[in-house]
N, C-alpha and C positions, 0 to 999 in steps of 0.2 A: 772943122778939120779933124778933131779928135775922133768923132764918130766914124769918119771916113777911114781913118787909120785902123780903128778897131774892126770895122767891117772887112777891110782888106786883109788884116791879120787873120781874121776868122776864115776867110776864103782860102788863104794860103794854108792854114792849118788843116782845113777840110780836104784840100787838094792833096796834101802830103799824106794825111792819115787815111783818107777814104779807101784806097786799095787795100791797106792792111786791115781795116776795120770791117770791110764789106763781107757779108756772108759768114759772120762769126756766130756760131751756134751758142745759145745760152741754155743752161740747164734751168728747169723750172724755179729752183731756189735762187738762181742767179738773176732771173728776171726780176724777182722781188728786190734784190740788192740794187739793181740799176733803177728801178722805179723809186726806191727810197732815196737814192743819190740824186735823181732828177728832182724830186720834191725838195730836197735840201737846197739844191742850186736855185730852184725857182723861188723859194722863200728868201734866200740870200739876196737875190736880185730885187725881190719885192721890198725887203727891208731897206735896201740902199735907195731904190727909186722912190719909195713912199715914206721915208723916214720912220720906219717901223722897227727900230733896233731892239726895243724892249721885248716885243712878242717873239722876235727871231731869237733873242738870247734865251727866252723861256723855252722855246723849241729845242735849242741846243742843250740846255741844262736837262730838260726832261728826257730827251731821246739820245743823249750823248753816247751811251754805251752801244745802242743799236746802230748809230751812225758810224762809230768806230769799227764795229763788226762789219758793216757794209763796205767801208773803205778797205778793210783787210780782204774781204771776199772779192772785191773788184780787182785789187792788186793780184790776188792769186789767179783770178780768171785771166787777166792780161798776161801774166807770167806763163801760165799754162799754154795759152794760145799763141803767144808771140815771143816767148823766150826772153832773151836779153833786151829786146826792144820794148818789152811790156811796160816798163815805167814811163818811158818817153811817150808811148802811144796812149797810155792812161792820162798823162798830163795833157796831151793834145786833145783827147776826148773831153776832159773836164773843161778846158778852155772853150772848145767849140760849143759844148752844152751851155755854159754860162753866157756865151755870146748869143746863142739862140734864144735864151730866156730874156736877155736884154732887148733883143729885136722884138720879141713878143710884147714886152712892156711898151716899146715905142709904138708898135702897131695898135696896141690897145688904148693908147691915149689915156684920157681921164678915167675910162672904165677900169683900167688896170689897178690904179690905187683905190678906186671906189670899193673894189672887192677885197682889198687887203685885210681889213679887220675881220670880216666874216670868214675869210680863208684861214687866218691864224686861229680864230676861235674854234673852227671846226677841227683843224689839225691838232690843237692842244687838247681837245676833248676826245680824240681818237686813240684807242689803244695802239701800242707800237706795232703789233702784229698786223693791224689793219691799214697802216700807213701806205704800203705799196698799192693796195687796192684803191685807196683814196686818190693817190697820184694818177692811177689809170683812169678812175672815174672822172677826175677833173681834167683829164686829157693833157696832163703836163707833158710838154715835149721831151721825149726820150728816144733818141734815134739810134741807139747802139744795138747791134746784134739781131739775131733772128732765133726764134724758138724752133730750130730745125728738128723735124721729126715729131713735134708735139702737135696733136690734133688741134685745129683752129678753135673749137668751142672752149678749150681749157685755157686759152691764153688771151691776154688783152689784145685789142686791135692795135696794129702798128700805127704810131702817130708821128707826125713830123711837125716842125716848127712853122710850117707854112699856114697852118690854120690860125685864124685871127682869134684874139682873146675875146672879143665881144661875142663871137659865136659860141664860145665855150661856157659862157656864164649866163 
């Protein structure tokens, strides 16, 4: 029953936030911010689902400053694009993204946790500036915004949470 409630809450959040979040243009540097935030969310879900709190804590300690900067940049983006509703919409987006990552874990089954250690090892060995590219390469679901006006070859392909974990790994 708890998973049903979570799923329904995610659907409601998406229904409420979708019109406000649709067609929001991201600057190139903002794309990196949202990729980094998606990676953190995905690793958080991985830590919870797979009992990997220590590697997650290492990630937070190592990249804490970069993650804080990404949070500030995301807040600035939402405030710039949505004014006074920015904080509420950012919170809704964060919840939706975490729910998408949880659904990804469920769809992935045993493959999801099997890949946890190699994922954390790779993340912890990656320089901070390359983490957004790693998230894009790993196809971590990140469904916010569009790179409006940026030529397609210079931006990562849009991804959705509907792709299964087993096909990404």
